[in-house]
N, C-alpha and C positions, 0 to 999 in steps of 0.2 A: 503492499498500500504506500501511497505517496499522498502529499497533500500540499495546498497552496491557498493560502487567504489574503485578502489585500481589501481596504478601505480605498475609495475613488471617488471622484466628484465628477457629475456631469449628468446628462439627459439619460434617464434609466433605459426608455425605449431604445435608443440609437444605441448605447452600448450592449444591450442584450443581442441588438440585430446585428452589431458589428461582430461580439466576441462569436456568436453562432456562424456567422458566415467564413470568419476566419479559421473555425474548426472545420469545418465542412469541405474548406478547401485546402488542408493539409493533406489530404490524401484521398486515392480514389477507393480505399477501403474503409474510409470513416463513413458510420451509420448512425444517425439518429435513430434511438431505440423509442423514446417516447419521451413527452414534454408534459409539462403541468404549469398553468397562470392562474395565480390569485392575486385578488386587491381586496385590502382589509382598510378602509377608510384611505387615508393618503397612502399607505405603505403598499408596494409591489412585489409579488415573491416569484420568481420565475426558476424553476427546475427543469433541467436536461438530462437526459442522458445517452450518452453515445458509447458508440462500441468500433473498434478498429482490429484488422487482422495483421499480427505482425507476421513475417513472413521468417524470422529469423529464430523464434520459437516455436513457430506455427501455431498459435494461440492467440485467441482476442483478448483482449484488453478493456475495460471499461470506465468512461470517465462520468462520475457525475459531477454536475456544475448548478450550484445554486446563486442566484443573484438577488439580491434584497435590496430596496429602494424605497428613501422616504426624502421626498423632495429632489436636491441634488446629490444627497447623500447616499453612496451604493456601496454594497459589500459584495466580494464574491467571494464563492469558497469553492475549490477544484477537489475532488478526492478521486484518485485513478487506484483500481484494483483488478486483481486477477494476473494472465499472462503466465502462470505457472502451468506445469504439465503433471499431468496424473493427481492420485491421491498424497504421495509423499515427498513430490519435489515441486517445489513451490517458488521456484527460481524464474524472475521474469525478464533476466539479460536484459533488465534496462527499461522495458517498456513501460513499466505505469511509470516510472523517471520521465520519459518521453512525453508521454500525454501531459504531465505535469509543467514542463518545460515548455511545453507547446502554448498551452494556457497563460505562464507568464511571460512569455514573448509578447504574446498578443497583448496584455494586459499594460504591459511594461512600456510597448511602444504608443499608448495612449496618454502616459503621463507625462 
């Protein structure tokens, strides 16, 4: 498992759209598994679950992305998991870290 969290400022809808587009452009094997959007008063919450096939370890790795926003205050949490093989061999060969690095690069380019 790998994790990245960040607070940033900006337009909520633009940030959600931009991060999603950049993730989907990362690889032809990237898939959006499902998404959820919720609004509670002035608070917006978007959850996206992606997975990507990594040839180097022959498995898929998932990325769970949560974006919460209130006015221009945005919080992003990205958690990646999977990538291991079988019951006992859970070495991801860097696949989980690659997914998180991708999100981190997308966000850091915005700041």
